[in-house]
N, C-alpha and C positions, 0 to 999 in steps of 0.2 A: 966921931964919924967925920969923914972928910967932906969937903964942900962938894965934890963931884957926885956923891951919892945923894946928898940933900937936893941938889938941882934935879937929878933924875926922878926923885920921888915927887917933887912938886909938879913936874911935867906930866907924870902919870896921873896924878890926882886931877889936874885940870882937864886932861883928855877924857877921863872917865866921867867927869861931871857933864861935859858937853854931850857925850854919847847918851847919857841917861835922860837929858832933857829932850833930845831928838826922838829917842825910842818912846818915851812917855807921851809925846805929842802925836805919834803915829797911831797909838791905840786909844786915844781919848774919844769917847762917843760923841756924835754930832749934837750940837746944842739944839734947843727948840726952834730957834730962828732959822737954823740951817734946814731943819726938817720941814718947816713951813714953806721953804722955797722949792721943795721937791714937787713935781706934778702929781696930782692925786690919781690913784689907780682907779680905773672904771670897773664897776661891778656888772657882769653880764646879767641881762634881764632874764629871769627864768622863763622857760617855754610856757608855763601855765599862765604867766601874766602878759603874754603877747596879745595884742589886740586881735580879736576874732573878726573875720569878714562878715559883713551884714548880708543876710540872705534876702533876696527880693521876695516880696509878698505877692502871691498870685491871686488875681481877682477874676480869673476866667471861670465861666459857668460850666457845669458838667454837660457833656454832650448828650442830648436827648435822642433816643432811637426814633428814626423816621421810617414811615412806611415806604416800601420800594414802589417804583413806578409800575412794575409788572403786577404786583398784588393789587394796586389801586385801579388798574385798567381792565380787570376781568373779575367776573363774579358768577358763581353758579347758584341759581335760585333754588333748584331742587334736582335730585337725580332720579333715575329710573326706579330704583328700589323703594322709593318713598311713595309711589303711586298706589292708591287703594281704589279698586273699582266698586262702585255702589250703584244701586238702582233707585231712581227718584222720579216719581210720577210717570213711570213707563219710559224714562230716558236714562241711558247709561252715562254715568259721570265718574270722574276720577278725583279723589281728594288727595291733598298733600299739604305740606307746611313750608312756610317761608319765614326767614328771619326778617322782621320788619325793618331792621337797621339797614339792610341791603338796598332798600328802596329810597333811603334818605341820602344816598351818596352817588346818585346817577350823574353822569357827565358825558358830554359829546366825545366820541371816540372810544367810549368804554365798551367792552365786549361782555354780553350777557349770554349765559347758557342755561337751558332748561330742558327737562324731559317731556316728551309728548307721548300720549298713548299710541301703541302700535309701532314705535320706533325704538330700536335697541341703542342707538347712539344719541347723544345730546344734540339739540337744535341750538345753533349759535347765531347771534346777530351782533352787529356793531352799530351803536347808536350814532347816527350821523346827522340828526336834525332834531331840534326841540323848539317848542313854542308854548305860550300860555293861552288857554282858551277858557273863558268864563271861570277864572280862578283855579283851573286845573292845569298841571304841567303835562304836556304831550311830547312823547319821545317816539321817533320813528327810525327804522333801519332795515336794510335788506338782509335776508338770511345768508350766512356764510356758506359757500359751496352749494347754494341753491339756485333756482332759476331766477331770472331777472324780475319776474312778477311776484315772487315769494317774498314776503315782508313781515315785519312785526311792528305793531303799534301799541304803545304803553301810555295809558292815561292815568295819572296819579291825582286823585281828588282828596278831599278832606277825610273821608271815611273809608273809601275803597280805592283799589287800584285795578283797572281793567286792562287786560292784555288781549289783543287779537292777533293770532298767527294765521296768515294767509298762505296756503300751499296750493300746489296743483291738484291735490286731492280734496280740497275744501278748506274751510276755516274752523279754527277752534277759538272758543271764548273762554277766557280765564279771569276769574274774579277773586281778588285777594282782600281780606280784611286787614286794614292797615294797623289795627291795634293788636290783633292776635296772630296775624300771619296765616290764618286758615285760608286755604286755596281750593277752589272748585273749578275743574276743567270740564267743559262741555263741548261736544262736537256739534257745530251749528247745523250740520246736515240733519241730525236728529231733531233739532228744533224746527226745521223746515217741514219734515215729515209729520211732526206733531201738529203744526199749524194747519197743514192741508195735505192729508195723506193721499188724496187723489192725484196730486201733481206727479207722482212717480209710479202710478199704476200702469201696467202695460196691458193693452187690449189686443184681442185677436181680430184684426181688420180683415174683412172679406170683400171681394169684388162682387157687385150685384149687376145684373143686366139692366139695360135701359128701361125706363118706365114706358108703359103703353101710351099711345096718343090719347088725348082726352076724347071722351064720347061726343058724337055730333048730336046736337039737339034739333 
């Protein structure tokens, strides 16, 4: 073999060795030290592990129902259909029933309504004045849509409540048992007739001539 071919074979072997080293270095996996120098990948936090917002605790009290002003400022003690006519000791009276609780919540400016014998509509009054007399509460007021002299007086004592209704046709006396609410209505005109029946008797007055002069002695 000639020297030219020997030289060419040596050159080819050297070049092949160099290429093998370069290629093997390109495919060598990174060492542990190189891997430690890489930034760590962040793992996303699952939605289930996300912090939940804190709900505020409510300390407010439940709203309590309140009575309306209209309901508190008016009360009907009894109606026309509740009146029962009775005869007692020759006097006509009317009986009815009252809720005793209505008499415990009286106030100035309150409107009271009640039925009176002989009237188809309720009689109404507005309590405009109050005072205490001998341990009893006294309420007074003029009748609504009535004459200036027509009024109602209510006296609430420990055992009974007395109501006097003064009208142009006379006065009525009303007595209420505070415990049971039993109510008796009496026309005071009948009480006057019972006390003195002659007060309202009509006589036939006649004119008489003059008396004769006295006899001369």
